[in-house]
C-alpha positions in Angstrom: 0.0 0.0 0.0 1.3 3.5 -0.9 1.0 6.7 1.1 -1.5 9.3 -0.1 -0.1 11.1 -3.1 2.8 8.7 -3.6 3.3 7.0 -6.9 2.5 3.3 -7.1 5.2 0.8 -7.8 6.1 0.7 -11.5 5.8 -2.7 -13.2 8.9 -4.2 -14.8 7.7 -3.6 -18.3 6.9 0.0 -17.6 10.4 0.5 -16.0 12.0 -0.9 -19.2 9.8 1.3 -21.3 10.7 4.4 -19.2 14.4 3.6 -19.4 14.1 3.3 -23.2 12.3 6.6 -23.4 15.1 8.2 -21.3 17.8 6.7 -23.5 16.1 8.2 -26.5 15.8 11.6 -24.8 19.4 11.5 -23.9 20.4 10.7 -27.5 18.1 13.4 -28.8 19.8 16.0 -26.5 23.2 15.0 -27.9 23.9 12.3 -25.4 24.6 14.8 -22.7 23.5 14.2 -19.2 23.2 16.6 -16.3 25.5 16.2 -13.2 24.8 16.9 -9.6 27.1 18.7 -7.3 29.0 15.5 -6.5 29.8 14.9 -10.2 27.5 11.9 -10.5 25.4 11.8 -13.7 21.7 12.5 -13.2 18.7 12.1 -15.5 18.8 14.3 -18.6 16.0 16.9 -18.9 13.3 15.6 -21.2 11.8 18.1 -23.7 8.0 18.1 -23.6 6.6 18.7 -27.1 3.6 16.4 -27.6 0.4 18.3 -26.8 -2.6 16.7 -28.6 -6.2 17.8 -27.9 -7.4 14.2 -28.0 -4.8 11.8 -26.6 -6.4 8.5 -27.5 -9.3 7.2 -29.6 -9.9 3.5 -29.4 -13.0 2.4 -31.4 -13.0 -1.2 -30.0 -11.3 -3.2 -27.3 -12.1 -6.9 -26.8 -11.9 -8.2 -23.3 -11.2 -11.8 -22.1 -13.7 -14.2 -20.6 -13.5 -12.4 -17.3 -14.3 -9.0 -18.9 -10.7 -7.7 -18.4 -8.6 -5.9 -21.1 -5.3 -4.1 -21.1 -4.4 -1.1 -23.3 -0.9 0.4 -23.1 -1.1 4.2 -23.4 1.7 6.6 -24.1 0.6 9.8 -22.3 1.0 13.2 -23.8 3.3 15.9 -22.4 0.5 18.1 -21.1 0.3 18.9 -17.4 -3.4 18.6 -17.1 -6.3 16.3 -16.0 -7.5 14.2 -18.9 -11.1 12.9 -19.0 -11.4 9.2 -19.8 -14.8 8.2 -21.2 -15.6 4.6 -22.1 -18.6 2.5 -22.9 -19.0 -1.2 -23.0 -21.5 -3.8 -24.3 -21.8 -7.5 -23.6 -22.8 -10.4 -25.9 -26.1 -10.5 -24.1 -26.8 -6.9 -24.8 -25.9 -5.3 -21.4 -24.6 -1.8 -21.6 -22.3 0.1 -19.3 -20.2 3.3 -19.2 -17.7 5.2 -17.1 -16.1 8.6 -17.0 -13.1 9.2 -14.8 -10.2 11.8 -14.6 -6.6 11.0 -15.3 -4.3 13.5 -13.6 -0.9 14.3 -15.0 1.3 16.4 -12.7 4.9 17.1 -11.8 6.3 19.3 -9.0 8.1 21.8 -11.3 7.3 22.7 -14.8 7.1 25.6 -17.3 4.5 26.5 -19.9 4.2 28.9 -22.9 1.3 31.1 -23.6 1.5 31.6 -27.3 -1.0 33.2 -29.8 -2.7 31.0 -32.4 -0.5 32.5 -35.1 1.7 35.4 -36.0 2.0 37.5 -39.1 5.4 38.0 -40.5 7.1 41.0 -38.9 4.8 40.9 -35.9 6.4 41.8 -32.6 4.9 40.1 -29.5 5.9 39.5 -25.9 4.9 36.0 -24.8 4.9 34.9 -21.2 6.7 31.8 -19.9 4.8 30.6 -16.8 7.0 28.9 -14.1 5.3 26.6 -11.6 7.3 25.6 -8.5 5.2 23.2 -6.3 8.3 21.9 -4.4 8.4 22.3 -0.7 11.7 24.1 -0.9 12.9 27.2 -2.7 14.7 26.8 -6.0 17.0 28.8 -8.2 15.9 28.5 -11.9 17.6 29.6 -15.1 15.3 30.1 -18.0 16.8 29.9 -21.5 15.1 30.7 -24.8 16.8 28.7 -27.6 17.9 30.9 -30.5 16.2 30.3 -33.8 16.7 31.9 -37.2 13.0 32.6 -37.7 12.8 35.3 -35.0 14.8 38.2 -33.4 14.8 38.8 -29.7 13.9 42.5 -29.3 14.1 43.0 -25.5 17.4 43.8 -23.7 17.2 41.1 -21.0 18.8 38.5 -23.3 18.0 34.8 -24.0 18.8 33.7 -20.4 16.9 34.8 -17.2 17.4 33.9 -13.6 14.7 33.4 -11.0 14.5 32.8 -7.3 11.3 30.8 -6.6 9.8 30.2 -3.2 7.9 27.0 -2.3 4.5 26.7 -4.1 5.3 29.9 -6.1 4.0 30.6 -9.6 5.4 33.4 -11.7 6.0 34.4 -15.3 8.8 35.9 -17.4 8.2 37.6 -20.8 10.4 37.3 -23.9 9.7 39.8 -26.7 10.4 38.5 -30.2 9.8 39.7 -33.8 8.8 37.0 -36.3 10.9 37.1 -39.5 10.3 33.8 -41.3 6.9 32.3 -42.3 5.9 28.7 -41.7 5.4 26.4 -38.8 8.2 27.4 -36.4 9.6 25.9 -33.2 9.9 27.7 -29.9 12.0 26.0 -27.1 12.4 27.1 -23.5 14.6 25.3 -21.0 14.2 25.7 -17.2 17.2 24.5 -15.3 16.5 24.4 -11.6 18.8 23.7 -8.6 16.5 20.8 -7.6 14.3 20.0 -10.6 14.3 21.0 -14.3 11.9 21.1 -17.2 11.9 21.9 -20.9 9.0 22.7 -23.3 8.8 23.0 -27.1 5.8 24.3 -29.0 5.2 25.3 -32.6 3.6 28.5 -33.8 2.4 29.3 -37.3 3.8 32.5 -38.9 1.6 33.6 -41.8 2.8 35.8 -44.7 2.3 39.6 -44.5 0.4 40.1 -47.7 -2.8 39.4 -49.6 -3.8 35.8 -50.4 -4.2 35.1 -54.1 -5.6 31.7 -55.2 -5.5 30.1 -58.7 -7.4 27.0 -59.5 -6.9 24.7 -62.5 -9.1 21.6 -63.1 -8.9 18.8 -65.6 -9.9 15.2 -66.2 -7.2 12.6 -65.6 -7.6 10.4 -68.7 -3.9 10.3 -69.7 -1.0 12.6 -69.1 -2.1 16.0 -67.9 0.1 19.1 -67.8 -0.8 22.2 -65.9 1.4 25.2 -65.6 1.1 27.4 -62.4 3.0 30.7 -62.6 4.2 32.3 -59.3 4.6 36.0 -59.7 8.0 37.5 -59.2 6.7 39.8 -56.4 5.4 36.8 -54.3 6.6 36.6 -50.7 9.5 34.1 -50.5 8.5 30.6 -49.1 4.8 31.7 -49.0 3.6 29.9 -52.2 2.0 26.4 -52.0 0.7 24.0 -54.6 -2.1 21.6 -53.5 -3.0 18.7 -55.8 -6.3 16.8 -55.2 -7.4 13.7 -57.1 -11.1 12.7 -56.9 -12.4 9.2 -58.0 -15.6 10.9 -59.2 -17.8 14.0 -59.2 -19.7 12.8 -56.2 -16.5 12.8 -54.0 -15.9 16.4 -54.9 -19.4 17.4 -54.0 -19.2 15.6 -50.7 -16.0 17.6 -49.8 -17.9 20.8 -50.2 -20.8 19.8 -48.0 -19.1 21.1 -44.9 -19.1 24.6 -46.4 -22.8 24.5 -47.2 -24.1 22.9 -44.0 -24.0 24.9 -40.8 -25.5 24.4 -37.3 -28.4 26.8 -36.6 -27.4 29.5 -34.1 -29.7 32.3 -32.8 
């Protein structure tokens, strides 16, 4: 039996899986591991970068004769409480259902509050929230990784230092200017004296210009040649070509149904 709030013993298979994940994380970070004050190697800081809205969708899960089933799940990197909803049916037609929370938590972590998207040449100050739920104070070094797609416009630099008290939550802002369009990464590392964390998110930088669309249609009976001209004044890296193949006219009509049907709202 475990004390309240303590983690349950980890099965051997889960331990092996965790060691494999840590080995991959170490290799991803260049094989470098952190060291404590005594010089002994410690666990490398894992970068949290998987943040789906829906973590798992399992249409069917067959149980054994006793009604038991196991489903290994790789949890996302979100520090949140997931809601698990499941329904079941038996051969005789009995129905059942359950809804339960799944809490994901760690004593120290950071989070980024980013806008949905940025326009090229936009300048924005985004906050980095720092959560210290440890029972002791901690000195934390925040580091924003340099990327070629943005310029840091504030004078505080890429590295900031914080003194956090027990159960303290604070925020630090980095001001950047978006230079390059596309889906761009943003990585912040938080190295603490007792616990560390790292988070990586992506943000979409859209072109600073007017959108112009050209559509060319044809029937694919043999070889088909279509020429799309991109103007010389187009924004670099902003042009895209999308090719769609339909098995018939009905498929093309069905794709446009979402644009024609809307829920009634008052």
